[in-house]
C-alpha positions as CSV (number, residue, x, y, z in Angstrom):
1,X,-140.2,44.7,-89.5
2,X,-142.3,41.6,-87.6
3,X,-142.5,38.1,-88.9
4,X,-145.9,36.8,-90.0
5,X,-147.6,34.3,-87.6
6,X,-146.9,30.6,-88.6
7,X,-149.6,28.8,-90.5
8,X,-151.4,26.3,-88.2
9,X,-150.1,22.4,-88.6
10,X,-152.5,19.5,-89.1
11,X,-152.4,18.8,-85.4
12,X,-153.4,22.6,-84.1
13,X,-156.0,23.2,-86.4
14,X,-160.1,22.8,-85.9
15,X,-161.9,19.7,-87.3
16,X,-163.7,22.4,-89.0
17,X,-160.2,23.8,-91.1
18,X,-159.2,20.3,-91.4
19,X,-162.3,19.7,-93.0
20,X,-161.9,22.8,-95.4
21,X,-158.7,21.2,-96.4
22,X,-160.1,18.0,-97.4
23,X,-163.1,19.6,-99.5
24,X,-160.1,21.5,-101.5
25,X,-157.9,18.2,-101.8
26,X,-161.1,16.0,-102.9
27,X,-161.5,18.6,-105.7
28,X,-158.1,18.6,-106.5
29,X,-158.6,15.1,-107.4
30,X,-161.5,15.1,-109.2
31,X,-160.9,18.0,-111.4
32,X,-157.2,18.8,-111.5
33,X,-155.4,21.2,-109.2
34,X,-155.5,24.1,-111.5
35,X,-159.6,24.1,-111.9
36,X,-159.7,23.5,-108.1
37,X,-157.6,26.6,-107.5
38,X,-159.5,28.6,-109.3
39,X,-163.3,27.4,-109.0
40,X,-163.1,25.4,-105.6
41,X,-160.1,27.4,-103.7
42,X,-159.2,25.8,-99.8
43,X,-161.4,28.2,-97.8
44,X,-160.5,28.0,-93.8
45,X,-163.5,28.9,-91.7
46,X,-162.1,29.2,-88.1
47,X,-158.5,29.7,-87.6
48,X,-157.9,33.7,-88.2
49,X,-154.4,33.1,-89.8
50,X,-156.1,30.4,-92.2
51,X,-159.1,32.8,-92.7
52,X,-156.9,35.8,-93.5
53,X,-154.7,33.7,-96.3
54,X,-155.4,34.5,-100.1
55,X,-157.2,32.0,-102.4
56,X,-153.5,30.4,-103.6
57,X,-151.8,30.5,-100.1
58,X,-155.1,28.8,-98.4
59,X,-154.7,26.4,-101.8
60,X,-150.8,25.9,-100.9
61,X,-151.4,25.4,-97.3
62,X,-154.3,22.5,-97.8
63,X,-152.0,20.5,-100.5
64,X,-148.8,20.8,-98.4
65,X,-151.0,19.1,-95.4
66,X,-150.7,15.6,-97.2
67,X,-147.8,14.8,-99.8
68,X,-150.6,12.2,-101.6
69,X,-153.2,14.3,-101.4
70,X,-157.0,13.3,-100.5
71,X,-155.7,9.7,-100.9
72,X,-152.7,10.5,-98.4
73,X,-155.6,11.9,-96.0
74,X,-157.7,8.8,-96.1
75,X,-154.7,6.5,-95.9
76,X,-153.4,8.5,-92.5
77,X,-156.9,9.2,-91.0
78,X,-159.0,6.3,-92.0
79,X,-162.1,6.6,-93.7
80,X,-164.4,7.0,-90.9
81,X,-162.7,10.1,-89.4
82,X,-161.8,11.8,-92.9
83,X,-165.2,11.6,-93.8
84,X,-166.1,12.7,-90.5
85,X,-164.1,16.0,-91.4
86,X,-164.9,16.3,-95.0
87,X,-168.9,16.2,-93.9
88,X,-168.4,18.5,-91.2
89,X,-166.9,21.3,-93.8
90,X,-169.2,20.5,-96.3
91,X,-172.1,20.8,-94.0
92,X,-170.8,24.7,-93.0
93,X,-170.1,25.7,-96.5
94,X,-173.9,24.6,-97.6
95,X,-175.2,26.7,-94.4
96,X,-172.9,29.6,-95.9
97,X,-174.4,29.3,-98.7
98,X,-178.1,29.7,-98.0
């Protein structure tokens, strides 16, 4: 039996996938974890291992990146960088919805 591939860390994720995680964390902050997990799960778009995760595992991965959620992300990354990543994923998500 082979081990499943390791999930990418923040440092090895693409900017697009980082933004996807931030989108989910923002929804957790604004709407609560249960609602966000059901209606706005983390949806990764670049890394094949992340794209293959089911909704629950993707949400768990996003939550594991910052112990303090979106606030922790903004504190660690700085507002400009967090906004850039968030907007990158938001633009990609809107493009997929068309």
